[in-house]
C-alpha positions as CSV (number, residue, x, y, z in Angstrom):
1,X,-12.0,-32.0,-22.7
2,X,-12.0,-30.9,-19.1
3,X,-9.3,-33.6,-18.3
4,X,-7.2,-32.3,-21.2
5,X,-7.5,-28.7,-20.0
6,X,-6.6,-29.9,-16.4
7,X,-3.5,-31.7,-17.6
8,X,-2.4,-28.6,-19.6
9,X,-2.8,-26.4,-16.6
10,X,-0.8,-28.8,-14.5
11,X,2.0,-28.8,-17.1
12,X,2.0,-25.0,-17.2
13,X,2.1,-24.8,-13.4
14,X,5.0,-27.3,-13.3
15,X,7.0,-25.2,-15.7
16,X,6.2,-22.1,-13.7
17,X,7.4,-23.6,-10.5
18,X,10.5,-24.9,-12.3
19,X,11.2,-21.3,-13.4
20,X,10.6,-20.1,-9.8
21,X,13.1,-22.6,-8.5
22,X,15.7,-21.5,-11.1
23,X,15.3,-17.9,-9.9
24,X,15.3,-18.6,-6.2
25,X,19.0,-18.2,-5.4
26,X,19.1,-14.9,-7.3
27,X,16.0,-13.6,-5.5
28,X,17.4,-14.6,-2.1
29,X,20.5,-12.6,-2.9
30,X,18.4,-9.7,-4.1
31,X,16.4,-9.7,-0.8
32,X,19.6,-10.0,1.2
33,X,21.0,-6.8,-0.3
34,X,18.2,-4.4,1.0
35,X,18.1,-6.3,4.3
36,X,21.8,-5.7,4.8
37,X,21.2,-2.0,3.9
38,X,18.5,-1.7,6.6
39,X,20.9,-3.4,9.1
40,X,23.7,-0.9,8.2
41,X,21.3,2.1,8.6
42,X,20.1,0.9,12.0
43,X,23.6,0.2,13.1
44,X,24.5,3.8,12.1
45,X,21.6,5.1,14.1
46,X,22.6,3.2,17.2
47,X,26.2,4.4,16.9
48,X,25.0,8.0,16.5
49,X,23.0,7.7,19.6
50,X,25.9,6.4,21.6
51,X,28.1,9.3,20.4
52,X,25.2,11.7,21.0
53,X,25.2,12.8,17.4
54,X,22.2,14.4,15.7
55,X,20.3,12.1,13.3
56,X,18.2,13.1,10.4
57,X,15.3,10.8,11.2
58,X,13.2,11.8,8.2
59,X,15.9,10.9,5.8
60,X,16.8,7.7,7.7
61,X,13.2,6.5,7.8
62,X,12.8,7.4,4.1
63,X,15.9,5.2,3.2
64,X,14.6,2.3,5.3
65,X,11.2,2.6,3.8
66,X,12.5,2.4,0.2
67,X,14.5,-0.7,1.1
68,X,11.4,-2.3,2.7
69,X,9.3,-1.5,-0.3
70,X,11.9,-3.2,-2.5
71,X,11.7,-6.4,-0.5
72,X,7.9,-6.3,-0.4
73,X,7.6,-5.8,-4.2
74,X,9.9,-8.8,-4.9
75,X,8.0,-11.1,-2.4
76,X,4.5,-9.9,-3.6
77,X,5.3,-10.5,-7.3
78,X,6.8,-13.9,-6.6
79,X,3.6,-14.9,-4.8
80,X,1.4,-13.5,-7.6
81,X,3.5,-15.2,-10.3
82,X,3.2,-18.6,-8.5
83,X,-0.6,-18.5,-8.6
84,X,-2.3,-21.2,-10.6
85,X,-3.0,-20.1,-14.1
86,X,-6.7,-21.0,-13.9
87,X,-7.1,-18.5,-11.1
88,X,-6.3,-15.6,-13.4
89,X,-8.2,-14.1,-16.3
90,X,-7.6,-12.4,-19.7
91,X,-8.0,-8.7,-19.6
92,X,-6.5,-5.6,-21.2
93,X,-2.7,-5.5,-20.5
94,X,0.0,-2.9,-20.7
95,X,2.9,-4.8,-22.1
96,X,5.6,-2.6,-20.6
97,X,4.2,-3.2,-17.1
98,X,4.3,-7.0,-17.7
99,X,8.0,-6.6,-18.7
100,X,8.8,-4.5,-15.7
101,X,7.1,-7.2,-13.5
102,X,9.2,-9.8,-15.2
103,X,12.4,-7.9,-14.6
104,X,11.6,-7.8,-10.9
105,X,12.1,-11.5,-10.8
106,X,14.8,-11.9,-13.5
107,X,17.2,-9.1,-12.6
108,X,18.6,-11.0,-9.6
109,X,19.6,-13.9,-11.8
110,X,21.2,-11.5,-14.3
111,X,23.2,-10.0,-11.5
112,X,24.3,-13.4,-10.4
113,X,26.0,-14.1,-13.7
114,X,27.5,-10.6,-13.9
115,X,25.2,-9.6,-16.7
116,X,24.1,-6.3,-18.0
117,X,20.5,-5.2,-18.9
118,X,19.7,-3.0,-21.9
119,X,16.1,-2.0,-21.7
120,X,14.4,-0.1,-24.6
121,X,10.6,0.1,-24.1
122,X,8.4,1.9,-26.6
123,X,6.3,4.8,-25.4
124,X,2.5,4.9,-25.5
125,X,2.2,1.3,-26.9
126,X,-1.3,0.1,-27.6
127,X,-2.9,-2.4,-25.2
128,X,-3.0,-6.1,-25.7
129,X,-5.6,-8.5,-24.3
130,X,-4.3,-11.5,-22.4
131,X,-3.6,-13.3,-19.2
132,X,-0.9,-11.4,-17.3
133,X,0.5,-14.4,-15.5
134,X,0.8,-16.5,-18.7
135,X,2.4,-13.7,-20.7
136,X,4.9,-13.0,-17.8
137,X,5.6,-16.7,-17.8
138,X,6.7,-16.5,-21.5
139,X,8.9,-13.5,-20.8
140,X,10.5,-15.1,-17.7
141,X,11.2,-18.3,-19.7
142,X,13.0,-16.3,-22.4
143,X,15.0,-14.3,-19.9
144,X,15.9,-17.4,-17.8
145,X,17.1,-19.2,-21.0
146,X,19.1,-16.1,-22.0
147,X,20.8,-15.9,-18.6
148,X,21.7,-19.6,-18.8
149,X,23.1,-19.2,-22.3
150,X,25.3,-16.3,-21.2
151,X,26.9,-17.9,-18.2
152,X,30.0,-19.0,-20.1
153,X,30.2,-15.9,-22.3
154,X,32.7,-13.1,-22.0
155,X,30.0,-10.5,-22.9
156,X,26.7,-10.9,-21.0
157,X,24.1,-8.5,-22.2
158,X,20.4,-9.1,-22.0
159,X,18.4,-6.7,-24.3
160,X,14.7,-6.3,-24.0
161,X,12.7,-4.2,-26.4
162,X,9.1,-3.4,-27.0
163,X,7.5,-1.5,-29.9
164,X,4.4,-1.2,-32.0
165,X,4.6,-2.9,-35.4
166,X,1.4,-2.3,-37.4
167,X,-1.5,-3.9,-35.6
168,X,0.8,-5.8,-33.3
169,X,3.0,-5.2,-30.3
170,X,6.5,-6.7,-30.6
171,X,8.6,-7.9,-27.6
172,X,12.2,-8.8,-28.5
173,X,14.5,-10.6,-26.0
174,X,18.1,-10.9,-27.1
175,X,21.2,-12.3,-25.5
176,X,24.9,-12.5,-26.2
177,X,25.2,-16.1,-25.2
178,X,26.4,-19.2,-26.9
179,X,23.7,-19.4,-29.6
180,X,22.0,-22.7,-30.6
181,X,23.3,-25.3,-33.0
182,X,21.0,-26.1,-36.0
183,X,19.8,-29.4,-34.5
184,X,18.8,-27.6,-31.3
185,X,16.9,-25.0,-33.2
186,X,14.9,-27.6,-35.0
187,X,13.7,-29.0,-31.7
188,X,13.5,-25.8,-29.6
189,X,9.6,-25.9,-29.2
190,X,9.5,-29.7,-28.7
191,X,8.0,-30.8,-25.4
192,X,10.5,-32.2,-22.9
193,X,13.5,-31.3,-25.1
194,X,16.2,-29.5,-23.2
195,X,20.0,-28.9,-23.4
196,X,20.1,-28.2,-19.6
197,X,20.8,-30.7,-16.8
198,X,17.8,-32.4,-15.2
199,X,18.3,-30.2,-12.2
200,X,17.8,-27.0,-14.2
201,X,15.4,-27.8,-17.0
202,X,12.2,-29.6,-17.5
203,X,12.1,-29.2,-21.3
204,X,8.6,-27.6,-21.0
205,X,9.5,-23.9,-21.0
206,X,9.6,-23.2,-24.7
207,X,6.9,-25.6,-25.6
208,X,4.5,-24.0,-23.2
209,X,5.7,-20.5,-24.2
210,X,4.8,-21.2,-27.8
211,X,1.4,-22.6,-26.7
212,X,0.6,-19.5,-24.6
213,X,1.6,-17.1,-27.4
214,X,-0.6,-19.0,-29.9
215,X,-3.5,-19.0,-27.4
216,X,-3.2,-15.2,-27.4
217,X,-3.4,-15.3,-31.3
218,X,0.3,-14.2,-31.4
219,X,3.5,-15.4,-33.0
220,X,6.9,-16.4,-31.6
221,X,10.0,-16.3,-33.8
222,X,13.7,-16.6,-33.2
223,X,17.1,-16.2,-34.7
224,X,20.2,-17.8,-33.3
225,X,23.8,-17.7,-34.4
226,X,26.3,-20.0,-32.8
227,X,28.8,-18.1,-30.7
228,X,27.0,-14.8,-31.1
229,X,23.6,-15.2,-29.3
230,X,19.9,-15.6,-29.7
231,X,17.0,-13.3,-30.3
232,X,13.3,-14.2,-29.6
233,X,10.5,-12.1,-30.9
234,X,6.9,-12.2,-29.6
235,X,4.2,-10.6,-31.7
236,X,0.8,-10.0,-29.9
237,X,-2.2,-8.4,-31.6
238,X,-3.4,-5.1,-30.2
239,X,-6.7,-4.9,-28.3
240,X,-9.6,-4.0,-30.6
């Protein structure tokens, strides 16, 4: 039993690292943007000194600090997400915070493809109980797949919603991508099945996502229409 659990954790970790690899170029670009902003601000300060102009140091330091915080938040969350799953524990979670953490890593990829985010998070949602890293892994997998599906689309909109539905919390992730053919839909949760190239996909993301959701006593459903896009829904029971 311990060997089986160990193998499962290794598979989950492999899928997580594959997802991290897929996001790396976007995150590198996202870090480059605030760093370029800091460089521009400091160049402006240097020029102002040379021209003997007054500088509002409070405002300047505040702008630099905000950019540094942005870089730090991205790096910290990437490091936390990459932790091994067995090092984390189930506890009461605020689903909207998990989604915001997810977006910190996913938004750079969405920007890379020229996509738009529509975020509609419910207010005062009940808590759920779960492993934050595992649940974020599910959301990241769904968002990564959505971005990949929209690369060739004219309209590229990623929509993320959260709401309370009875005694469950629903997270809905929708894209305006290519949609899935019926034969792909039939195998979407099959281990090692992927429509991506070997360089981009392991075929483990959706299988592991389904497993994680079921371990949390939840449900995962989807609807896909060829040429119009795909919607995934995650239902998680509220904390008792």
